[in-house]
N, C-alpha and C positions, 0 to 999 in steps of 0.2 A: 265651611262657615256657609250657609244657604245666601244666597244674593235676594235679598231681598224684592215683592213683589209691588206694585202699585195696580187698581182693579182700574180697566178700561171703561167710560165715562160712557159709550155706547154700549157695550153689552155685559158691558159687569164684569168680566173674565179678567186673568191677572195678565198684565202687564209686564216684561221685563223693562227696567229705564237704563238707558244707554249711552244715553247726551246727557251733559249738566254747561251749560252755558252762563258766563258773567254778563248779565246786562249793561255794567261799568266798561269792562276795557273788555270786551269782546273777545274773552279767552273762549277754547272749546276744549270740551274734557269730552274723549268717546272710550265707551269699556262698559263692565257690569258694574252697576252701585248698589250699594247697599242703601235702605232707608231703616235709621232707628224703629225701634220697636212703635213709638208715640208716634212716627211719623207714617206708619200703618193704619194706623187707626183712621175712623172716617172723619170727615172735614167736622161734621157736628161734638162727634166725640171729642174731635182734639179743643174743640170751643168748651167744651166742658173743663177737659181736664185743663187748661192752659185759667178760665176761668176761678177752678179751686184753688189752683196754685196761685193765682194773684191776692185771692181771700185768704191765704191761709191755711184751706183745708176747711173754713169752716159752712158746714153746713146748712147752716142757719140762712147765712147768703146767698148759698147756694137755691135753699129755696125763693128766698126773695128774687135773686135774679131770672131765674127760669121757672117763675111761677107754678112750683112743681109742690109736694110734698115730702116730710121728711123722709119715710118709706123709698117713694121715689128715688130722691138722691142718694140713698143708701144702696138702693138695687142696682143705678147705673153704675157709681161706682162698683159695685161687686163684677159687674158684666167687664167692665173695661177693665178692671185687674185681672180678671179672667184670659178677657182676650193677649193681655200685656205676660202674665206668668206662662203661657205655654212655651212662651222662647228664654224665661228666664231661667238661670242656673246659678248657683250663688258658689261664689269661686272657695277654692277648699282654705282652711286656716292656714297650712302649710304651702300655699301655692307660693308664696312670698320668698319661701325659704325657699324652694326647690326652684324658682327661678334665679335667685340670686345663685345655687352652688350651679346652674345649667352655666351662667354666665360666666363662673369661675372667681368670683366675687367672695365665699366663702368656701371651705374645706368640710369634707364629707362629715368632722368630728363635728365641726358647728354646724353644722345641720342638724345633725342628731339633736343636740344640745338645744337646740333653738324649737326641733318640733315637741306638740301637744302629743 
């Protein structure tokens, strides 16, 4: 799995995240950290997605909040989804069965019976 990258606020090129700190207890972690696909969106897109979720996917509310038209809301959603979908792969319906088999929780015969 690739380590996600953040953009440099100065030059815009990708930066690797290598340190995380807790401001409350002072714990510091160093290494390479992944950022969720939503976290890789621009701050503006993160605000848009957060508002969209808080308002239960209401396009009408998004029009009102951002003072934009219905087609603009739809286009922005499509653009965000396109960026998110580049990393997304749906799990196989049989992946849970194969995981159970690999852990020895079920037998090969049981796995074959459960597979579609």
